[in-house]
Every structure is written in structure tokens, then in C-alpha cells.
Backbone bond lengths (Angstrom), bond angles and torsions (degrees), N, CA, C in turn:
res aa  C-N    CA-C-N  psi(-1)  N-CA   C-N-CA  omega(-1)  CA-C   N-CA-C  phi
1 M - - - 1.467 - - 1.527 110.82 -
2 V 1.343 116.03 -42.83 1.457 120.15 178.89 1.520 110.46 -61.32
3 D 1.351 115.64 -40.78 1.464 120.29 179.89 1.529 110.65 -63.02
4 T 1.329 116.91 -40.66 1.469 120.89 178.93 1.526 111.03 -64.17
5 L 1.330 116.32 -44.62 1.462 120.55 177.72 1.526 110.90 -62.21
6 F 1.325 115.19 -36.65 1.460 120.13 -179.74 1.527 110.97 -67.19
7 I 1.331 116.39 -39.28 1.465 120.19 176.64 1.529 110.15 -62.39
8 G 1.337 116.28 -44.50 1.458 120.29 177.36 1.515 112.17 -61.23
9 L 1.331 115.94 -37.15 1.466 120.35 179.48 1.523 111.01 -68.00
10 S 1.327 117.00 -38.24 1.466 119.90 178.37 1.531 110.89 -67.83
11 L 1.349 116.75 -38.99 1.469 119.94 175.52 1.526 110.45 -63.22
12 G 1.337 115.33 -42.13 1.458 119.46 177.44 1.519 112.37 -63.62
13 S 1.330 116.69 -30.67 1.468 120.41 178.92 1.525 111.05 -66.77
14 I 1.333 116.10 -42.68 1.467 119.48 176.36 1.527 110.16 -61.26
15 L 1.339 116.29 -44.64 1.467 120.31 178.48 1.522 111.16 -59.72
16 L 1.333 115.88 -39.27 1.458 119.48 -178.28 1.519 111.16 -65.55
17 L 1.342 117.93 -42.73 1.458 120.07 178.74 1.529 111.34 -60.32
18 V 1.342 115.62 -40.54 1.464 119.65 178.22 1.524 110.32 -68.46
19 A 1.330 116.42 -43.65 1.462 120.86 -173.86 1.520 113.26 -73.44
20 L 1.336 118.23 -28.86 1.463 119.59 179.90 1.524 110.89 -58.47
21 G 1.339 115.39 -44.87 1.461 118.89 178.24 1.513 112.34 -63.77
22 L 1.327 116.40 -43.74 1.463 119.96 178.81 1.522 111.31 -64.33
23 T 1.333 116.49 -37.03 1.459 120.94 -178.09 1.526 111.75 -61.27
24 I 1.325 116.31 -51.18 1.458 118.32 -177.56 1.530 111.27 -74.93
25 T 1.338 117.44 -31.35 1.463 120.45 179.67 1.522 111.24 -69.54
26 Y 1.325 116.14 -51.69 1.463 118.97 -179.56 1.526 110.41 -68.89
27 G 1.338 116.51 -37.72 1.460 119.37 -179.59 1.512 112.45 -63.86
28 A 1.343 117.29 -40.78 1.462 120.82 -176.60 1.518 112.75 -85.09
29 M 1.330 116.79 -34.66 1.456 120.31 -169.19 1.521 113.92 -112.47
30 G 1.331 117.66 -17.16 1.456 120.50 -177.68 1.511 112.56 66.13
31 V 1.349 116.10 30.77 1.458 121.64 -177.50 1.521 109.86 -107.75
32 I 1.324 117.12 126.97 1.461 121.13 172.56 1.521 106.75 -87.84
33 N 1.312 116.15 99.71 1.461 121.89 -174.87 1.520 110.69 -89.13
34 M 1.319 116.54 95.27 1.461 120.95 -179.75 1.525 112.20 -73.84
35 A 1.323 117.65 -9.59 1.462 120.95 177.55 1.527 112.04 -92.24
36 H 1.316 117.45 4.07 1.467 120.02 -178.33 1.531 111.02 -62.44
37 G 1.323 116.67 -37.17 1.465 119.70 177.50 1.516 111.65 -63.23
38 E 1.335 116.56 -31.41 1.465 119.53 178.94 1.525 110.94 -71.00
39 M 1.323 118.44 -23.37 1.462 120.04 172.68 1.525 110.25 -66.44
40 V 1.343 115.94 -34.57 1.471 120.40 173.59 1.528 109.32 -62.51
41 M 1.319 115.65 -46.12 1.469 120.69 178.72 1.528 111.20 -61.36
42 I 1.330 117.37 -41.82 1.465 121.19 178.38 1.523 110.26 -61.38
43 G 1.325 116.84 -41.26 1.464 120.35 177.90 1.515 112.06 -62.09
44 A 1.330 116.18 -40.77 1.465 120.50 179.35 1.529 110.76 -66.37
45 Y 1.329 117.20 -44.19 1.466 119.91 -179.97 1.527 111.43 -69.70
46 T 1.319 117.36 -30.86 1.465 119.85 174.54 1.522 110.06 -61.87
47 T 1.317 116.52 -38.80 1.464 120.96 177.08 1.522 111.13 -63.43
48 V 1.337 115.19 -44.28 1.471 119.95 178.59 1.521 110.79 -61.07
49 L 1.328 117.11 -49.10 1.466 121.28 -176.32 1.531 111.48 -68.27
50 A 1.332 116.61 -37.27 1.464 119.79 178.37 1.524 110.58 -63.77
51 G 1.320 116.54 -38.10 1.458 120.13 178.77 1.521 112.48 -69.57
52 L 1.329 116.59 -40.99 1.464 120.50 -175.89 1.525 112.98 -76.28
53 H 1.341 116.89 -40.78 1.459 120.17 -170.53 1.527 113.66 -105.71
54 L 1.317 117.98 -20.10 1.464 120.42 179.16 1.521 112.53 -113.73
55 G 1.330 116.33 -9.68 1.463 119.70 -177.44 1.513 112.65 70.05
56 A 1.334 116.95 20.72 1.464 121.38 -177.51 1.519 110.22 -87.91
57 N 1.328 116.04 138.34 1.465 118.95 177.15 1.518 110.46 -83.45
58 L 1.315 115.86 -178.22 1.457 122.07 -174.38 1.528 111.83 -61.54
59 L 1.325 118.03 -34.52 1.458 120.69 -179.16 1.524 111.18 -65.92
60 V 1.323 116.09 -43.71 1.463 120.42 179.11 1.524 111.08 -66.97
61 A 1.330 116.37 -29.81 1.469 120.81 -177.94 1.523 112.56 -69.71
62 I 1.326 118.52 -21.04 1.474 120.84 -176.66 1.535 111.63 -59.53
63 P 1.354 119.66 -56.64 1.477 117.67 179.09 1.523 113.15 -65.65
64 I 1.345 117.00 -32.83 1.464 119.39 178.95 1.526 110.22 -63.88
65 A 1.336 116.43 -45.97 1.464 120.91 -179.74 1.530 110.84 -63.72
66 F 1.326 116.79 -38.38 1.474 119.94 178.44 1.521 110.12 -60.11
67 V 1.333 116.73 -47.23 1.464 121.05 -177.63 1.529 111.08 -65.39
68 V 1.342 116.81 -44.17 1.469 120.64 -178.49 1.529 110.51 -63.55
69 A 1.336 117.29 -49.39 1.461 120.68 -179.08 1.525 111.32 -65.02
70 A 1.340 116.40 -39.16 1.466 120.18 178.95 1.524 110.81 -64.33
71 A 1.331 116.71 -40.38 1.470 120.54 179.35 1.526 110.99 -64.07
72 I 1.327 117.10 -41.69 1.468 120.35 178.63 1.524 110.19 -66.44
73 G 1.332 116.53 -41.20 1.458 120.28 177.45 1.519 112.24 -63.17
74 W 1.339 116.48 -42.26 1.462 120.56 178.30 1.526 110.56 -61.59
75 A 1.332 116.24 -45.02 1.466 120.27 179.56 1.526 111.13 -63.73
76 M 1.325 117.50 -39.71 1.464 121.49 179.17 1.525 110.71 -61.95
77 E 1.332 115.88 -42.14 1.464 119.12 -179.75 1.520 111.17 -67.96
78 R 1.333 116.76 -42.26 1.458 120.60 -177.47 1.526 112.58 -67.86
79 V 1.320 116.37 -39.83 1.465 120.51 -173.96 1.521 112.59 -85.24
80 L 1.336 117.01 -38.62 1.458 119.75 -169.85 1.521 114.19 -119.08
81 V 1.329 116.34 -58.27 1.462 120.46 -166.82 1.518 112.87 -61.98
82 R 1.340 117.23 -41.53 1.469 118.31 -175.83 1.522 113.37 -65.83
83 R 1.318 117.18 -15.76 1.460 120.90 179.60 1.524 113.00 -82.31
84 I 1.348 116.51 -11.55 1.475 119.04 -175.64 1.527 111.76 -128.96
85 Y 1.335 117.05 28.67 1.461 119.52 175.88 1.525 110.66 -60.06
86 G 1.327 115.42 144.91 1.455 120.79 177.93 1.514 114.14 81.15
87 R 1.322 117.25 -0.72 1.475 121.49 178.75 1.527 106.89 -117.39
88 L 1.333 115.15 85.57 1.462 121.88 -168.20 1.518 112.53 -57.39
89 M 1.328 117.43 -48.82 1.459 120.16 -177.67 1.523 111.26 -67.13
90 D 1.334 116.29 -33.73 1.460 119.38 178.27 1.523 111.34 -65.81
91 T 1.336 116.66 -41.59 1.468 119.30 178.40 1.525 110.85 -65.72
92 L 1.325 116.31 -37.82 1.466 120.00 178.48 1.523 110.88 -61.85
93 L 1.336 116.54 -49.41 1.457 120.61 -177.93 1.532 111.49 -68.34
94 A 1.329 116.36 -40.41 1.464 119.77 -177.99 1.526 111.46 -65.23
95 T 1.341 116.84 -45.32 1.471 119.57 -179.67 1.520 111.18 -70.73
96 W 1.334 116.52 -29.43 1.472 118.81 173.84 1.529 109.68 -64.34
97 G 1.325 116.33 -40.42 1.456 119.95 176.18 1.526 111.76 -61.78
98 V 1.340 116.21 -41.18 1.470 119.77 176.74 1.522 110.54 -61.49
99 A 1.343 116.37 -39.82 1.462 120.51 178.80 1.525 111.09 -59.34
100 L 1.335 116.68 -44.49 1.463 120.64 179.34 1.528 111.30 -64.71
101 V 1.343 116.21 -39.60 1.466 120.30 179.30 1.531 110.29 -63.58
102 L 1.334 116.82 -43.58 1.466 120.32 -179.76 1.527 111.14 -64.41
103 Q 1.325 116.57 -41.77 1.468 119.66 177.71 1.523 110.92 -59.78
104 Q 1.323 116.55 -47.64 1.452 119.96 -177.65 1.529 111.50 -70.02
105 A 1.325 116.88 -32.11 1.463 119.86 178.03 1.524 110.72 -62.18
106 V 1.318 116.29 -42.36 1.468 119.76 177.79 1.523 110.25 -69.21
107 R 1.330 116.02 -41.95 1.467 119.90 -178.35 1.535 111.06 -63.24
108 L 1.339 116.96 -36.44 1.461 121.87 -178.58 1.529 111.81 -97.40
109 E 1.341 115.94 13.22 1.465 121.36 177.33 1.527 111.43 55.36
110 F 1.352 114.25 44.29 1.468 123.17 179.09 1.528 111.81 56.71
111 G 1.326 115.53 36.58 1.460 121.35 175.58 1.516 114.80 86.32
112 L 1.302 116.90 -10.87 1.471 119.70 -178.09 1.524 111.91 -68.10
113 A 1.348 116.54 -24.10 1.463 120.14 179.71 1.526 111.42 -61.65
114 F 1.342 117.06 -28.31 1.467 120.13 178.75 1.529 112.14 -66.95
115 F 1.325 116.23 -22.14 1.466 121.06 -179.19 1.528 111.94 -103.74
116 G 1.324 115.14 12.74 1.456 119.90 178.50 1.514 114.46 73.88
117 I 1.329 116.68 16.90 1.470 121.22 179.80 1.524 108.87 -98.51
118 H 1.310 117.77 125.32 1.461 122.22 -179.55 1.522 110.37 -107.15
119 V 1.310 115.83 128.78 1.458 122.27 175.52 1.525 107.29 -103.58
120 E 1.305 116.28 112.96 1.457 119.73 -178.75 1.527 110.30 -60.91
121 G 1.314 115.61 130.48 1.459 120.94 -178.70 1.513 113.47 104.36
122 L 1.342 117.14 -15.64 1.458 121.46 176.57 1.517 109.31 -110.16
123 G 1.336 116.38 -174.71 1.461 120.46 179.78 1.516 112.23 101.22
124 P 1.331 116.72 179.15 1.472 120.91 -175.76 1.523 113.99 -78.00
125 G 1.323 117.87 -9.38 1.459 120.52 -176.75 1.520 113.21 -74.45
126 L 1.322 115.02 173.99 1.464 121.96 179.45 1.524 109.70 -89.86
127 Q 1.335 115.32 142.63 1.457 121.57 -179.85 1.528 109.57 -122.74
128 N 1.318 115.36 152.10 1.460 120.57 178.57 1.525 109.89 -129.12
129 V 1.320 115.36 150.94 1.465 122.11 179.59 1.530 108.39 -119.85
130 D 1.311 116.10 133.30 1.460 120.64 177.45 1.527 110.12 -83.28
131 V 1.323 115.01 128.92 1.456 120.48 175.99 1.526 108.56 -79.65
132 P 1.332 119.08 137.77 1.471 120.40 177.99 1.528 112.10 -52.90
133 E 1.302 115.66 147.53 1.460 121.73 -174.12 1.524 112.70 -54.53
134 F 1.333 117.32 -41.78 1.465 120.08 -175.08 1.533 113.26 -71.83
135 L 1.342 116.90 -8.45 1.462 119.97 177.91 1.526 112.79 -104.22
136 R 1.328 117.00 0.88 1.459 119.67 -174.35 1.523 113.79 -84.35
137 G 1.282 117.89 -21.46 1.457 120.36 -175.77 1.516 112.99 -85.39
138 T 1.300 115.04 -159.03 1.459 121.77 178.55 1.520 109.91 -119.96
139 I 1.321 115.30 159.88 1.459 120.59 176.97 1.521 108.49 -128.73
140 P 1.338 117.66 145.82 1.464 120.11 -179.33 1.527 111.46 -73.44
141 L 1.339 116.33 137.25 1.461 121.73 178.12 1.521 109.39 -152.58
142 L 1.320 116.32 117.36 1.465 122.48 176.63 1.532 112.42 52.40
143 G 1.313 115.15 43.97 1.453 119.58 175.86 1.510 115.51 81.38
144 T 1.316 118.00 6.77 1.461 120.81 178.18 1.522 109.51 -136.13
145 E 1.329 117.05 171.77 1.449 122.06 179.28 1.539 108.85 -105.21
146 V 1.319 115.90 130.52 1.460 120.35 179.35 1.526 109.08 -119.61
147 N 1.303 115.57 154.15 1.463 122.03 -177.34 1.527 111.13 -64.87
148 G 1.319 116.16 129.45 1.455 120.61 -177.97 1.514 113.31 -65.03
149 Y 1.328 117.25 -37.22 1.463 119.41 -178.74 1.523 111.27 -69.31
150 R 1.328 116.91 -37.74 1.466 119.07 177.20 1.525 110.45 -65.04
151 A 1.317 116.81 -35.76 1.466 120.16 175.78 1.525 110.29 -63.91
152 F 1.333 116.17 -38.05 1.461 121.05 177.99 1.520 110.83 -64.34
153 I 1.335 117.31 -41.20 1.467 121.03 177.80 1.523 110.42 -58.80
154 I 1.320 115.94 -45.46 1.465 120.09 179.96 1.523 110.71 -63.10
155 L 1.336 116.89 -41.23 1.460 120.80 179.74 1.525 111.19 -63.02
156 V 1.344 117.29 -45.88 1.464 121.03 178.79 1.528 110.41 -60.70
157 T 1.332 116.18 -41.44 1.463 120.14 -179.86 1.518 111.22 -64.39
158 I 1.325 116.97 -41.25 1.470 120.71 177.76 1.523 110.27 -60.30
159 V 1.331 116.22 -44.85 1.465 120.75 -179.21 1.529 110.69 -63.37
160 M 1.336 117.58 -46.84 1.460 120.45 -177.72 1.527 111.72 -69.32
161 T 1.320 117.09 -33.43 1.470 120.00 175.98 1.520 110.36 -65.96
162 A 1.341 116.67 -42.19 1.461 120.61 178.20 1.529 110.81 -64.56
163 V 1.336 116.76 -42.18 1.466 120.59 178.32 1.530 110.37 -62.14
164 T 1.331 116.15 -43.32 1.468 120.16 179.37 1.519 110.87 -63.23
165 W 1.331 117.00 -42.25 1.467 120.51 179.10 1.528 110.61 -62.96
166 L 1.330 116.34 -42.60 1.464 120.16 179.78 1.529 110.65 -64.20
167 I 1.327 116.26 -42.39 1.466 119.36 178.68 1.521 110.71 -62.29
168 M 1.322 116.27 -44.18 1.465 120.66 -175.96 1.524 113.18 -71.92
169 N 1.329 117.31 -28.68 1.466 120.14 -171.79 1.522 115.10 -116.03
170 R 1.334 117.33 -9.38 1.465 118.83 -175.78 1.520 113.39 -129.92
171 T 1.323 118.02 11.42 1.463 120.53 178.59 1.524 110.11 -129.00
172 A 1.333 114.84 162.04 1.462 119.81 -179.94 1.524 111.28 -66.23
173 I 1.332 116.67 -42.09 1.464 118.69 -179.41 1.520 110.90 -65.71
174 G 1.339 116.68 -34.50 1.459 119.86 177.13 1.514 111.81 -65.24
175 M 1.322 116.22 -40.11 1.465 120.36 177.15 1.526 110.12 -62.64
176 Q 1.324 116.30 -39.03 1.463 119.83 178.54 1.523 111.53 -66.96
177 V 1.339 116.71 -40.02 1.466 120.01 177.17 1.523 110.26 -61.29
178 R 1.316 116.93 -44.45 1.468 120.01 -179.86 1.517 111.35 -65.74
179 A 1.323 116.74 -35.03 1.469 119.98 176.83 1.523 110.78 -64.72
180 V 1.336 116.40 -42.75 1.461 120.58 179.00 1.519 110.31 -65.00
181 M 1.347 117.16 -37.71 1.465 120.88 177.46 1.519 111.19 -60.00
182 R 1.332 116.21 -41.96 1.463 119.66 -176.52 1.521 112.14 -73.26
183 N 1.330 116.49 -47.36 1.471 119.80 -177.09 1.522 108.92 -158.70
184 R 1.319 115.82 99.83 1.468 121.57 -175.92 1.531 111.99 -59.33
185 N 1.322 117.22 -47.39 1.462 120.64 -175.97 1.529 111.39 -65.76
186 M 1.326 117.16 -41.43 1.454 120.04 178.95 1.522 110.94 -66.22
187 A 1.346 116.88 -37.80 1.458 120.58 177.88 1.529 110.53 -62.27
188 A 1.335 116.30 -43.05 1.464 119.97 178.69 1.523 110.97 -64.73
189 A 1.341 116.76 -38.31 1.460 121.20 179.58 1.528 111.81 -65.99
190 C 1.339 115.80 -25.83 1.464 120.70 179.50 1.532 112.57 -86.75
191 G 1.325 116.80 4.68 1.458 120.35 175.34 1.511 115.71 97.64
192 I 1.316 118.85 5.71 1.461 121.44 178.94 1.528 109.22 -77.14
193 D 1.314 116.16 131.91 1.471 121.70 177.23 1.532 107.52 -77.57
194 V 1.322 116.14 91.74 1.459 121.79 -173.51 1.526 111.30 -63.66
195 E 1.331 117.38 -38.27 1.467 120.16 -179.64 1.528 110.96 -63.47
196 R 1.324 117.22 -41.90 1.469 121.13 178.11 1.520 110.63 -64.63
197 V 1.329 116.44 -43.03 1.470 120.74 178.70 1.523 110.41 -61.55
198 N 1.326 115.97 -42.73 1.463 119.58 179.52 1.529 111.71 -61.92
199 A 1.331 116.92 -44.14 1.463 120.67 -178.31 1.524 110.95 -63.53
200 L 1.333 117.06 -45.07 1.462 120.70 -179.78 1.526 111.17 -67.25
201 T 1.329 116.58 -38.12 1.462 120.52 178.47 1.518 110.84 -64.00
202 F 1.316 116.05 -45.45 1.466 121.06 179.93 1.529 110.68 -62.90
203 A 1.337 116.17 -41.74 1.463 120.18 179.69 1.524 111.10 -65.77
204 Y 1.328 116.93 -44.16 1.469 119.38 -178.83 1.524 111.30 -66.01
205 G 1.316 117.03 -41.74 1.464 120.04 177.56 1.516 111.67 -61.81
206 S 1.326 117.06 -40.17 1.460 120.69 177.72 1.524 110.85 -66.07
207 G 1.333 116.73 -38.30 1.459 120.52 177.63 1.516 112.31 -61.87
208 L 1.330 117.34 -40.34 1.463 120.88 176.82 1.529 110.86 -62.14
209 A 1.326 115.74 -40.61 1.468 119.29 176.85 1.523 110.89 -63.10
210 G 1.347 116.32 -36.80 1.457 119.76 176.95 1.516 111.83 -61.51
211 I 1.326 117.20 -40.15 1.466 120.66 176.94 1.522 110.37 -64.80
212 A 1.337 117.05 -39.31 1.464 120.25 176.05 1.529 110.41 -59.04
213 G 1.333 116.92 -37.67 1.459 120.73 177.65 1.520 112.12 -63.60
214 V 1.342 116.45 -39.69 1.468 120.07 176.25 1.521 110.19 -60.16
215 M 1.325 116.08 -45.68 1.463 119.81 -179.49 1.531 111.49 -62.94
216 M 1.316 116.60 -40.97 1.466 120.28 -179.20 1.519 112.15 -67.59
217 S 1.326 116.78 -33.03 1.464 119.91 -176.48 1.523 112.33 -64.39
218 G 1.336 116.95 -19.63 1.453 119.82 -178.82 1.515 114.28 -77.32
219 F 1.345 117.52 -18.58 1.466 118.63 -179.71 1.528 113.65 -134.19
220 K 1.349 116.98 2.87 1.457 119.75 176.44 1.529 109.48 -131.36
221 T 1.318 115.69 151.95 1.446 120.76 176.14 1.537 109.76 -67.70
222 V 1.323 116.33 140.31 1.460 122.03 -179.24 1.531 109.01 -95.61
223 F 1.340 116.35 127.09 1.459 121.62 178.56 1.528 108.59 -152.06
224 P 1.326 118.82 162.33 1.471 121.00 -171.23 1.521 115.68 -59.20
225 D 1.332 118.16 -30.18 1.463 120.58 -175.94 1.525 113.51 -94.58
226 M 1.305 118.32 8.14 1.461 120.52 -170.95 1.530 113.38 -66.11
227 G 1.327 117.58 -23.91 1.453 119.48 -175.57 1.513 114.88 -83.89
228 A 1.330 117.06 -17.14 1.468 120.30 -174.77 1.527 113.24 -57.04
229 P 1.356 119.69 -47.74 1.472 118.55 179.97 1.527 112.97 -67.98
230 M 1.339 117.11 -23.03 1.460 119.57 -174.57 1.518 112.39 -69.04
231 V 1.342 117.31 -32.26 1.456 118.55 -179.74 1.525 110.29 -67.91
232 V 1.336 117.07 -34.09 1.472 120.91 176.20 1.524 109.88 -65.17
233 D 1.328 116.24 -47.53 1.464 120.07 179.11 1.524 111.23 -62.00
234 G 1.332 115.64 -40.03 1.453 119.12 179.64 1.513 112.87 -63.01
235 F 1.332 116.81 -43.10 1.458 119.49 179.31 1.522 111.86 -69.54
236 M 1.335 117.46 -29.47 1.464 119.15 174.44 1.526 110.25 -61.97
237 V 1.322 116.67 -41.68 1.463 120.65 178.01 1.519 110.47 -64.08
238 V 1.337 116.78 -43.41 1.464 120.78 -179.87 1.522 111.00 -61.68
239 V 1.330 116.92 -44.42 1.467 121.22 -178.25 1.526 110.80 -67.03
240 V 1.319 116.75 -44.43 1.465 119.71 -179.25 1.526 110.89 -68.46
241 G 1.322 117.30 -41.63 1.461 119.90 -177.35 1.510 113.67 -75.54
242 G 1.315 117.65 -31.20 1.457 120.83 -175.96 1.510 110.08 113.91
243 V 1.315 117.23 128.92 1.468 122.32 -175.53 1.522 110.48 -61.11
244 G 1.337 116.11 126.17 1.459 121.30 175.32 1.510 115.07 84.45
245 S 1.335 118.31 1.05 1.459 121.24 -176.20 1.527 110.67 -102.08
246 L 1.341 117.32 116.14 1.461 121.06 177.06 1.527 110.49 -68.23
247 I 1.343 116.48 -39.26 1.463 120.07 177.60 1.529 109.97 -63.50
248 G 1.326 116.19 -39.55 1.453 120.32 178.38 1.513 111.86 -64.02
249 A 1.349 116.44 -41.44 1.467 120.04 178.11 1.522 110.59 -63.09
250 L 1.329 116.89 -40.41 1.462 121.42 178.81 1.531 110.93 -63.27
251 A 1.329 116.52 -47.49 1.463 120.54 -178.96 1.525 111.74 -66.36
252 A 1.328 116.73 -43.76 1.467 120.67 -177.11 1.523 111.65 -67.37
253 S 1.332 117.89 -41.56 1.466 120.20 179.74 1.520 110.74 -64.88
254 G 1.334 116.89 -40.52 1.458 119.47 177.15 1.517 111.85 -64.67
255 L 1.336 116.83 -42.98 1.465 121.50 -179.67 1.525 111.34 -63.10
256 L 1.328 116.70 -51.10 1.468 120.10 -176.88 1.525 111.55 -69.23
257 G 1.327 116.83 -36.35 1.456 119.68 178.23 1.516 112.44 -64.80
258 E 1.331 116.76 -42.84 1.456 120.53 179.72 1.529 111.44 -68.62
259 I 1.322 116.92 -40.14 1.468 119.94 177.23 1.524 110.03 -60.19
260 N 1.328 115.76 -45.78 1.466 120.01 179.85 1.532 110.89 -61.94
261 G 1.330 116.73 -44.90 1.456 120.38 -178.04 1.514 113.03 -66.32
262 L 1.326 117.27 -43.66 1.468 121.26 -178.02 1.522 111.69 -68.26
263 V 1.333 116.82 -46.80 1.468 119.85 -178.45 1.525 110.53 -66.68
264 A 1.339 117.11 -39.81 1.468 120.33 179.12 1.517 111.17 -63.45
265 A 1.341 116.88 -36.10 1.465 120.11 -179.77 1.528 111.33 -68.21
266 V 1.332 116.73 -32.72 1.467 120.80 -178.09 1.530 111.29 -86.56
267 T 1.326 117.15 -37.66 1.471 120.47 -176.15 1.534 110.14 -117.67
268 N 1.337 116.61 -99.66 1.462 121.38 178.35 1.522 109.22 -155.91
269 D 1.345 116.26 170.76 1.463 121.21 -175.56 1.527 112.87 -64.60
270 I 1.333 117.28 -34.14 1.469 120.71 -177.98 1.523 110.70 -66.50
271 L 1.326 116.42 -47.12 1.466 119.67 178.51 1.523 110.71 -66.34
272 A 1.332 116.69 -36.18 1.463 119.89 178.05 1.526 110.52 -60.65
273 R 1.323 115.58 -41.62 1.460 120.21 178.53 1.529 110.71 -62.28
274 A 1.338 116.54 -41.37 1.460 121.05 179.81 1.532 110.74 -64.05
275 V 1.325 116.72 -40.90 1.463 120.54 179.65 1.533 110.32 -65.55
276 V 1.325 117.35 -38.76 1.465 120.92 177.76 1.526 110.45 -61.42
277 F 1.337 116.84 -46.80 1.467 120.13 178.48 1.531 110.63 -62.71
278 G 1.332 116.40 -39.02 1.462 119.86 177.47 1.518 111.63 -61.64
279 T 1.324 116.24 -41.20 1.464 120.57 178.27 1.519 110.99 -62.55
280 V 1.326 116.38 -42.69 1.468 120.72 178.71 1.523 110.49 -60.47
281 I 1.321 116.89 -43.03 1.470 121.18 -179.91 1.521 110.66 -62.37
282 V 1.327 116.73 -44.24 1.474 121.10 -179.92 1.524 110.38 -61.19
283 V 1.322 117.20 -45.19 1.464 120.94 -179.64 1.522 110.63 -62.86
284 I 1.341 116.88 -42.72 1.465 120.17 179.90 1.525 111.05 -62.31
285 V 1.345 116.72 -40.54 1.463 120.81 -179.32 1.525 111.02 -67.10
286 L 1.340 116.42 -45.32 1.458 120.65 -175.75 1.531 112.73 -80.59
287 M 1.338 116.44 -35.00 1.461 121.15 -177.12 1.532 108.76 -134.98
288 P 1.328 117.96 80.58 1.476 121.43 -174.78 1.525 113.99 -56.81
289 R 1.336 117.59 -26.99 1.466 120.51 -179.51 1.518 112.63 -91.00
290 G 1.331 117.09 2.33 1.457 120.82 179.01 1.520 112.37 91.85
291 L 1.324 115.41 175.73 1.466 120.41 -178.90 1.514 111.79 -64.97
292 F 1.322 116.56 -38.39 1.460 122.35 178.29 1.534 106.89 -136.54
293 S 1.297 117.47 141.27 1.468 120.02 178.05 1.507 110.11 -161.28
294 F 1.333 114.81 155.49 1.454 120.27 175.47 1.527 110.29 -72.09
295 K 1.303 115.96 146.90 1.462 120.48 172.65 1.523 108.74 -87.99
296 G 1.307 115.77 128.00 1.460 119.26 -179.11 1.507 112.41 -69.57
297 R 1.328 115.91 155.75 1.475 121.10 178.85 1.513 110.12 -128.61
């Protein structure tokens, strides 16, 4: 039973890393970023490429993936997203287009495949990442043995959640992000550079998704379309937890992850997925603003 709960907790940890970025991005900017799942994919492929071409293990790939995904997110916001603020459907369609471009770019090895040049680690094939030796075994917990790598995922998520909370609540930029979340126009009137806040928020959220991709690469096959389902799962966490609420994202990811893990252990993954969607629907009906949410002013 402990092992099953632990599996659910590790799944919830991945969801939380994905949802944290969506929470602050959608909360501050009101942008439905359909390319957020592709940031997860970019993080996973960064891990693959770092291992093949730099000899870096999964631990070293974490900061590299954060920087790469954050840079792509920053560029996306600067070039595209900031031009269509306030147009919800336009941002949805535009970022979906970016998601398709990123998928095809990886599949076609950034166009080099047209010239007969192959980049090992890219392309339409499946890729695998080796987990470091010290994370492959099991560790004792409450009278049972749990997977060491899943414990590592939970630890990384705890650290990144704490860092995100500290940034949001103990730094000047975090205060500005929270001000923009509450009232964008009032924040701008008070002298906050809203465009700068948006760019940094988008980059940081993308970086978190990149770290989620690193974590996923250790137990799932890496392929160009792997990020597409993650954006759906991430938005489910955001909706259930409450837009802009870090506590809500934490609670919702834990709830949905445990439900998925427990039901899958008793029945199968398909039914577990159905139960998760059912839970989301019930929460939306009973609490349209989510478990936790900011009060508007």
C-alpha cells in the first residue's frame, strides 16, 4: 500500500512541476500556453542530447534543461505572445502552432534531415535515458522498499516548489508577479514593468516544465509527441487547484496523482484516467474557482 501511495505521489510530483509554470503564467498573463507540454519535451530531449554529446548524467542535465527551456519560453513571449495579450483564443491557437512547430523541428532534426545530416538523439525515433546507478535501487520506507528514482523525483519537486514559493513571496520580482496577478492595470499604474514581469514569468514557467521533462525521461521513453498530454494534465491541476494559487497547485497535483496511482493499481490505467477526469468535473461543478483561488478586487 505504501508503495502504491508512493507511486501516486511521484506522479503527482511530475504534475506539480508542470502545473507550477502554468499556474504563474496563466495567473499573471492570462495566456493559455498550449506549447507548455513541448517545454517538457524539450527538457527530455536536452537530457538525451546532454548524455550523448556531453557525457552528462541526468543530474547535470537538470540545470541545462532549465536554461534551455527558459530561453525558448522567453523568446516565445518576446516574439509572439506579448503581441496578442488579452486575446485568449488567439494565444491558444498561436501557442498550439508553436507546439506543432517544436514537435516537427525535433522530428526533422531542426531541418538538417533535409540535407542528409543526422543528429544523434533527435529524429522521429524513440530515445532512452540512463538513470544514474545510485538512483536505480530501492530505499526502505515505512517497512517497505520504494523506488529510489521516484524518491528523487519527489525530492526535486519539493526543492523546486520551495524555490518557487520563496521567489513568489520573498523577492521583489515575486511581489511584482503577484501584483500583476491581482490587477494588471493597477500594477502598471504603480510603476511595475508588466512586460518585463511577463517575460520573466513565462521563462521561469517554461524552465520548470523543462525540469519536469528531465524527470520524465528517467522512466518514460522520449519522443517528439510526449509533451502533448502533459499540457492537458497541467491545466487540470491549475483548474482544480485554483488559478494563480501555488497551494492549490500543490494540493490538486497530490490529489490527482494519488487518485491515478490508487485506481491504476486496483484496475488499469485507462479507468484511472477516467476517474481522474471525473474528479476534475466534480470539483469544477462544486467549486468553479478551484480548491484555492485569489479573490478578485
